[in-house]
C-alpha positions as CSV (number, residue, x, y, z in Angstrom):
1,M,36.0,34.1,6.4
2,S,33.3,32.6,8.6
3,V,33.4,32.1,12.4
4,K,31.6,29.2,14.0
5,Q,31.1,28.8,17.7
6,I,31.5,25.4,19.3
7,N,31.8,24.1,22.8
8,I,35.4,23.2,23.8
9,G,36.0,22.1,27.4
10,G,32.6,23.4,28.5
11,S,33.1,26.9,27.1
12,P,31.9,28.4,23.8
13,V,34.8,29.2,21.4
14,G,34.6,31.0,18.1
15,L,36.8,29.4,15.4
16,S,37.5,30.8,11.9
17,D,36.8,28.9,8.8
18,L,35.9,25.7,10.6
19,D,33.4,24.5,7.9
20,E,36.0,25.1,5.2
21,I,38.5,23.1,7.1
22,F,36.0,20.3,7.6
23,K,35.2,20.3,3.8
24,Q,39.0,20.2,3.0
25,I,39.5,17.3,5.4
26,R,36.5,15.4,4.1
27,D,38.0,15.4,0.7
28,T,41.3,13.8,1.9
29,E,42.0,10.1,2.1
30,I,42.7,10.2,5.8
31,R,40.7,7.5,7.6
32,D,42.7,6.8,10.7
33,K,41.0,8.6,13.7
34,E,44.2,9.7,15.4
35,E,45.6,11.0,12.1
36,L,42.4,12.8,11.5
37,K,42.4,14.4,14.9
38,N,45.9,15.6,14.5
39,F,45.3,17.0,11.0
40,L,42.2,18.8,12.3
41,L,44.1,20.4,15.1
42,K,46.9,21.4,12.8
43,E,44.5,23.0,10.3
44,V,42.5,24.8,13.0
45,K,45.8,26.1,14.6
46,S,46.9,27.5,11.3
47,K,43.9,29.9,11.4
48,N,43.1,30.2,15.1
49,Y,44.8,30.6,18.4
50,V,44.8,27.3,20.4
51,P,46.3,27.4,23.9
52,S,49.0,24.7,24.1
53,Q,47.7,23.4,27.4
54,M,44.3,22.9,25.7
55,E,45.4,21.1,22.6
56,D,44.1,17.7,23.7
57,T,40.8,19.1,24.6
58,Y,40.6,21.0,21.3
59,R,41.6,17.8,19.4
60,E,38.8,15.7,20.8
61,A,36.2,18.5,20.5
62,L,37.1,19.2,16.9
63,F,36.9,15.6,16.0
64,E,33.5,15.2,17.5
65,E,32.3,18.4,15.7
66,Y,33.8,16.9,12.5
67,Q,31.8,13.7,13.0
68,V,28.6,15.8,13.3
69,F,29.6,17.7,10.2
70,T,30.0,14.4,8.2
71,G,26.8,12.9,9.7
72,E,28.7,10.2,11.6
73,L,27.2,11.6,14.8
74,K,23.8,13.1,15.2
75,A,24.9,15.7,17.7
76,R,27.8,16.6,20.0
77,S,27.9,15.1,23.5
78,T,26.7,17.5,26.1
79,E,28.5,15.8,28.9
80,G,30.3,18.4,31.0
81,A,28.9,21.3,29.0
82,V,26.9,24.0,30.7
83,P,23.4,24.7,29.3
84,E,23.1,27.4,26.6
85,I,20.3,29.9,27.1
86,R,19.8,32.5,24.4
87,V,17.4,35.4,24.1
88,Y,17.1,36.7,20.5
89,G,15.7,40.2,20.2
90,A,15.7,43.3,18.2
91,G,16.6,45.6,21.1
92,C,13.0,46.7,21.6
93,P,11.6,47.3,25.1
94,R,10.0,43.8,25.2
95,C,13.2,42.1,24.2
96,E,15.2,44.1,26.7
97,K,12.7,43.2,29.4
98,L,13.1,39.5,28.6
99,D,16.9,39.9,28.7
100,R,16.8,41.5,32.2
101,M,14.2,39.0,33.6
102,T,16.3,36.1,32.3
103,M,19.5,37.4,33.8
104,D,17.7,37.9,37.1
105,I,16.4,34.4,37.1
106,I,19.8,32.9,36.3
107,A,21.4,34.9,39.1
108,N,18.6,34.4,41.7
109,K,18.3,30.6,41.0
110,D,22.1,30.2,40.9
111,I,21.9,28.6,37.5
112,T,25.2,27.8,35.8
113,A,24.6,28.6,32.1
114,D,26.2,30.1,29.0
115,Y,23.8,33.0,28.6
116,R,23.7,35.5,25.7
117,Y,21.3,38.1,24.5
118,V,21.6,38.1,20.7
119,T,20.6,41.3,18.8
120,D,22.5,40.7,15.6
121,A,19.9,40.4,12.8
122,R,22.1,38.1,10.7
123,E,22.7,35.7,13.7
124,I,19.0,35.8,14.5
125,A,18.1,34.9,10.8
126,D,20.8,32.2,10.7
127,Q,19.0,30.5,13.7
128,G,15.7,30.6,11.8
129,I,14.1,32.9,14.3
130,L,11.1,34.6,12.8
131,A,9.7,36.5,15.7
132,T,11.3,38.3,18.7
133,P,11.7,38.0,21.5
134,T,12.6,34.3,21.3
135,M,14.3,32.2,24.0
136,T,16.1,29.0,23.4
137,V,17.6,26.5,25.9
138,N,20.1,24.2,24.3
139,D,18.9,25.1,20.9
140,Q,15.2,24.2,21.8
141,V,12.7,27.1,21.4
142,V,11.2,27.8,24.8
143,L,9.1,30.9,24.0
144,T,8.6,33.2,21.1
145,G,6.8,36.5,20.5
146,N,5.9,37.3,24.0
147,V,7.2,38.1,27.5
148,P,5.6,36.0,30.2
149,G,5.5,37.1,33.9
150,P,8.6,36.3,36.1
151,Q,7.1,33.2,37.7
152,Q,6.1,31.7,34.3
153,L,9.4,32.5,32.8
154,E,11.3,30.9,35.7
155,K,9.1,27.8,35.2
156,L,9.8,27.7,31.5
157,I,13.5,28.0,32.0
158,T,13.7,25.3,34.8
159,Q,11.5,22.9,32.9
160,A,13.6,23.3,29.7
161,L,16.8,22.8,31.7
162,D,15.3,19.7,33.4
163,K,14.2,18.3,30.1
164,T,17.6,18.8,28.4
165,S,19.5,17.5,31.3
166,S,17.4,14.3,31.3
167,R,18.4,13.6,27.7
168,K,22.1,13.0,28.7
């Protein structure tokens, strides 16, 4: 069983066996978009909890994620999504320092973001991270291997957020 995290309604949600469900659906003969959306939702609900009031939101998000999986879309729409800021670290003092500084900047600048400090070695490797600490903003590497001063870090974060928001 694998868990994949995707953005649904502006929030990250972990879903079990999503790639397996996508492979299964890709192998079917379903071509009608609405039928595909309904089938996707049904299959995801068979393995995951989906709140009934969120079914329409899940249906659309799953379909868009499926289109990325099949190559029909290059990437998911970021409209309405909060930026994702990740610090990848091994739990060493430098990584811990970058985590604290990042949280302080997010709080002090009143930045709305999905922030996580990732220490799981497997998740770090899955992201292709070779050196820690590393910071990404919306999957774009902002810094790696060092911890800048607070002002420089703030500048890196705000520039990365400005750059990714201008792509919308």
